RODRENZA-875284 format. One record per residue: residue in three letters; x, y, z of N, C-alpha, C in turn. Coordinates in steps of 0.02 Angstrom, whole numbers, plus 50000, padded with zeros to 5 digits. Layout:
% residues N
ALAXYZXYZXYZ ...
% end
This chain:
% residues 187
MET518054840451004517884845851037517764852050972 MET518334852250934518324858150893517634856050842 ARG517654849250816517024847950778516184849850814 LEU516214849050868515654850550913515564858050912 LEU515964862950917515984868850905515794871350848 ILE516144869550811515874872450721515034869350726 THR514974863550750514234860050719513654865450762 VAL513794868350825513464871750869513394878850825 VAL514104881350809514234888050767513614887350686 VAL513714882050665513264881150609512584879750612 LEU512364876550669511714875150675511264881150691 SER511854885950743511544892050762511354896550710 LEU511864896850651511904902650621511344898550570 ALA511204893550553510524891650512509944893050541 PHE509844891350605509174892250659509014900150643 SER509714904350644509574911450651509364913650582 LEU509444911650526509284912250466508494910350461 CYS508454904250490507634902550475507224907950517 LEU507424910450582507184914350613506894921750575 ALA507484923650544507434929750501506934929150442 GLN506824921650417506394921050357505584918250395 GLU505544919550442505004918050473504504924350465 TYR504764930450472504594937150447504804939650405 SER504664940750355505094945350305504524949550247 GLU504834955550244504234960050206504694964150181 VAL504314964350105504804969250071504254976050041 GLU504484979650041504144986750035504494990549969 PHE503774992649941504204998449874504005004649880 GLN504105009249868504065016749896504095020049834 GLY503595024249808503595030149760503435037149802 TYR503785042549793503605049049828503815052849782 TYR503435059549826503725065949805504005069949869 GLN504385074349840505035076949907504925084549896 ARG504915088249944505325095249931505835095949994 VAL506345099649984506775101350014506675109150025 GLN506765108550101506605115850126507095118450150 GLY507385125350148507985128050194508755126850168 PHE508705127250080509345126050047509835132350057 ASP510545131350066510695137150086511435135150024 PHE511615140150004512335139449953512695148149959 ARG513375145849987513725151849973514345149449949 GLY514715154249922515515154649903515565156449835 VAL515085156949789515135159449722514835164549698 ALA514965169149678514695176449658514235175549608 GLY513505178649628513015176849569512755169549576 PHE512925165649615512645160549633512585158549685 GLU512315162649745512115160049809511285159249825 PHE511375155449876510645153649904510595153149976 GLU509905155949998509825156150068509185154350094 GLY508915150350116508315146250128507975143850075 GLU508085143050020507855141049974507535133949969 GLY507005132349926506685126049916506465123849861 PHE506715117049835506475114449779506215107649790 ASN506035104249721505455098349744505855093949700 GLY505515085849708505785081449652505405076649686 GLY505775069549679505435064349669506035058149683 GLY505565051649687506035046649671505755039749715 PHE506035034949722505725028149742506275025349791 GLY505995020549827506435016349866506135009949888 PHE506705007549922506464998149932506544997050002 VAL506204994550049506414992650118506324985050127 TYR506884982950139506724974050155506764974550232 ASN506214971050262506044971050347506134963950361 LEU506634964850401506954957750413506464953650485 ASN506044959950521505704958750567505194963350575 PRO504524962450619504124968250608504434974250644 TYR504874975050664505294981550691505854987350645 PHE506104979250629506664982850591506844980950517 GLY507164985950471507144985750419507804988450377 ILE507994988350331508494990150281508344993650233 PHE508344999350209508195003950158508675006050117 SER508395006750042508825010449991508305016549970 GLN508455021249937508075024849921508385030149867 THR508195032249819508455035149760508085042749741 SER508125048349740507895052549738508215056849692 PHE507765060749643507955065149599507565072749618 LEU508095076349619507795083749645507965089049595 ALA507625094349585507475098449541508125104349548 GLY508215106349607508845109349626508755116449616 VAL509285121649601509005129149607509375131549541 GLU509335135849535509595140749465509615147049470 GLN510125149349447510255156649451510835159849396 SER510765164749366511205167249323511465162449273 GLY510885158549228511065153549196511575146749216 LEU511495146449274511835141249308511375136449356 LYS511165130649311510965124749362511295120949403 LEU510965119149445511155115949511510735108049523 ARG510655103649493510225097749524510505093349557 PHE510125088249583510385082749639510105076349621 ILE510605071749620510205064949602510585062549689 ASN510205059849723510305056949791510195050849799 GLN510585045449834510555040049834510775037349914 ALA510515035349963510485033850013510225027750046 GLN510555022950090510445017250110510585018750192 GLY510085014450231510135014250314509695010750341 VAL509665010650402509025007750441508345011250451 LYS507705006250466507405010050467506935007150540 LEU506765008950592506315004750636505675006950635 THR505195002250641504455003150652504215001650697 LYS503685005650730503045002150781502595001950727 ARG502274996250742501784994150697501004993350735 SER500464995350698499854993650734499304992950672 ASP498744991850668498164990250643498184995450581 ALA498045001750605498045006550550498595012650538 ILE499075013550583499545018050573500185013950602 ASN500725014150564501345012950571501855018850588 VAL502305020250643502665023950639503415022750644 PHE503785027250616504405024550604505055031450609 ALA505695027950631506035031750607506635029550579 LYS507165033750544507565030950490508115033950502 GLY508745032150479509505034450482509785031550411 GLY510295036550370510605031550331511075038150302 VAL511585034750264512035038250241512155035650148 GLY512395039950103512345038150050512895044649990 PHE512645044249940513065050149900512495054749863 VAL512745060249849512295064849817512735066749734 ARG512475065449688512765068649635512505074649600 HIS512935079449603512785087249584512675086349500 VAL512395089649486512435089149413512365096449396 LEU512815101449365512905107049350512715108449286 ASP512245114449262512175115249192512265123049168 PHE512875125549147512975131249108512975132349055 GLN512255135049019512245136148947512335129548894 GLY512055123048923512115116848898512655113648907 GLN513145115048946513845112148955513775108449032 GLU513735101049039513525099649107514215096549134 GLY514165098049198514875095049239514445090949303 VAL514845087149332514685083649375515065082649433 ASP514835082149499515315082849565514975077849611 TYR515215074649655514855070749701515085071549771 GLY514765069349818514715072549893514395066649939 THR514465066250000514215062150043513515066150059 SER512955060850079512325063650108512135060950159 PHE511815062350207511565058650264510755061250279 VAL510465057150289509655057350314509375053550347 PHE508965058350396508755053950462508225059850486 GLY507735054750494507095057450538506655053450553 GLY506035052450521505465049050536504835052050524 GLY504205046250526503645047850504503155042550524 THR502605043450479502055039050471501715035250427 GLU501515029650423501255026250366500595025250381 ILE500085027250347499465027450358499035021950308 LYS498675015850329498545011650293497975013450250 ILE497985013550184497325014250154496965008250115 GLN497385001250121497144996250113497664990450122 GLU497384983650135497914979150135498424979150092 GLY499094981450134499744981550097499794987450057 MET499324993350058499484999950037499505005550083 PHE499885009850094499945013250141500155020950123 LEU499795025650145500115032450129500675033750170 MET501145038350144501795037750162502115046150183 LEU501985045950246502345055650275502865054750306 ASP503435057850296503955057750317504285064350336 PHE504525066750389504895073050401505665072350418 SER506225072650378506915070550387507325076050388 ARG507975075750412508485079950397508965077450340 TYR508995083050284509535080250242510075083750243 ILE510655080650247511355084350266511915081950194 THR511975086750156512235085050098512805089050090 GLY513425085650062514025089450043513975093249976 LEU514255098849967514065103949922514735102749871 PRO514515105249807515005104449758515485110149763 ARG516075107649731516565112049750516735116449687 LEU516395122349667516535125249619517155131049620 THR517255132149667517875136749690518195133949735 SER518825136749762519325133849808519185139349858 ALA518565144349859518745150249910518685147649974 GLU518825151750021518825149250082518335150850127 ASN517725155350096517065156250128516795151950098 ARG516755147150061516245141650016515995138350065 ASP515295135050065515225130750117515175122950090 GLY515425120050119515605112550113514965107550122 TRP514395110750161513945106350178513175111550187 ASP512695106150175512065110550196511625106250228 SER511245108750275510705104550315510075107850300 SER509835101850261509045106050247508375100650270 TRP507795102850284507355099150308507055095850212 LEU506855089050236506615087050181505865081950192 ILE505495085250159504695082450181504425079050112 THR504305070850142504095066850092503435063250102 THR503075064150034502415060850049502415056649982 GLY502145050149998501955046049942501595037949959 ILE501765033749924501355027049935501915021949940 SER501755018349985502005011149998501735005749971 PHE501955002449952501584994649933502154988749974 GLN501844986450034502114982050084501804975350055 PHE502254969450042501984962550031502654958750049 
% end
């Protein structure tokens, strides 16, 4: 009886893997990003409200079926500068992407978690701090030609902020809008 159960489980697993291989698609994305509404308080002379900055990055999506994919994206963001202190961000996130496909336009929703690396530069001296980040939102992919899409994404970007001081009024998190446009190659 145990052999029969093990055989059924193994065959079911193998069959499900074969079904997953029936449809698999990989996307490579290159994009430009704009962070809008960045706020930071807690350090005298280095406070921001509603600040915006730019960046770019790349990402991969492995689509397990026409509707469900797993994404990984890396962004390099210019950050903010004030009083000789620069704060730049490198964000890496992984998550789930759900897509509704059609002939000319794909609509998607995504959500993920990752980490952010804060690079602090003060008069040539660099320091690094790490935090957690979350991204969720959605967008559309407009077909340019077979396998090539224009990607438009509007997401919420929540990030842990660097611990520059132990001040009680220091912001620990920021929630900003993340506007992304780029090219997606799907094969």
